[in-house]
N, C-alpha and C positions, 0 to 999 in steps of 0.2 A: 667764420668763413671756412668752408671745407676745401679740400685739395682741388676739387672740380671747379669751384668758383674762382680760386686763385689763378687757374690756368687762363681764364677769360681775361683777367685784369693784369696779367703779367706781360712779358714781352710778346710781340706778335707771333713769334715762332712757337709759342707754347700751345697754340690752338690751330689746327689745320685750316679751318674756315677763315680765321683772321689772317693767317699766312697767305692764303690764296688771294684774299681781298687786298692785302698790302702789295703783293706782286702785281695784281691787276692794276692797281692805282699807279704804281711806278711805270708800268708799261704804257698805260694810258697817257700819263704826263709826258713821258719821253717821246712817244709817238706823236702826240699833238704838237709838241714843240718843234719836232722835225717837219711836220706837215703844215704848220701855220703859214709859211710863205706861199703855199699853194692853195690856201683856203679850203683845205680838206680835213675832215675828221678821220680818225683811225678807221672807223667802219666804212666811210666813203672811199678811203684809199683801198681797202680790201675789195670793195665793189669794183673800182676802176681796174684793179689787177685781175679780178675774176672775169670781168667782161673782156678784157684784152686777151687773156690767156684762153678764153673759150669763144673767140670771135668767129671761128669757123662753124659753129653750131648755134642753133637758136637758144637764147637764154631768156627765161621768163622770170617774173618777180618771185614766183614760187621756188625757183632754183636758188635764188639768193636767200630767201627765208630758210630753206632747208640747210644750205651750206653754212650760213652764219648763225643758225639757231635763234633767229629773231622772229617776232610776230609780224603778221601782215601789216598792222597799222604803223609799226616802227619802220619797216622797209618802205612802205608807201610814203611816209614823211621824208625819208632820206632821198628817195627817187625824185620826189617833187622838188626838194631843195637842189638836188644835182641837176635837174632839168632847168630850173630857174638860173643856175650858174653856168649853163651851157656845157655840162660835163657829159650828160647822157640824153638820149631821146628814145621815144617809143615808135615802133612801126607795127601795123596790124600784121598778124600772122597770116601768111598766104593760105595755109591749110585750114585754119580755123579762125575766122574773123573775130571771134569773141576774145581772143588772146592777143597780147601785145609783146613783141620781142623788145628787149632792151639792147641798145647799142651805144657805143661811145661816140661822141662828137669829135671833130678834129681837135678841139681843145682838150677833151677827155683823153684822147690818144697821147697828146703831149704830156699829160699828167702821169702817164703810166710809169715812165722811168723814175721820176722823183718819188712817186708813191711806193714803188717796189723797193727803191733804195732805202726809204724811211722804214718800211716794214722789216727789211732784211737787217739793217744796221741796228735797229732796236732789238731784234731777236738775238743778233750776234752779241750785243752787249751783255745779255743775260747768259747765253750759252758759253761765252768765253770764261765765265767764272767756274765752270765745271770741267772736269776731265772727261774724255770720251766715255769712260766706264760710268762715271757719275751721271752724265747726261742720259745714257742708255737706261740706267736704273731709274732715274727720275721719269723718263718717258714711260717706262713700264709701270711704275707706281701710279702715275697720273692716269694712265689708261685703266688701271684697276679701279681707282677712285671714280672715274667717269663712267664705268660700266653701268648700264641701266639694269635695275632689278625688275624682273618680270613678275 
């Protein structure tokens, strides 16, 4: 086994992609535990917050796909589930009847504060482990890793 192979099988921090995956899984578990009483997933909580914070302008499914980096079928399934659970509803766009705006139901509006609190507290649990300088450097480095190559 060469040095490159041993990086894969060693501690999660020895390989960037594994580290990112481990962090993602910890965020996912922590977030879902905080959201379980509200019957929301992490992604659904993000949708609730996005719709509430953009309620003064039309929001379409494409906006959520773009904002969250998810595919159309994934967002469609989430919206259907959220509609079945009385969290969101659709209304035809007045300017173009081919499109539907997404809105929060009264129940969805009630979920905004707990969803936002779960998102913020989960984020804070990770950020609190870093100094402001370390956090700024991590954000810089992650931005660099996430840059798209043309």
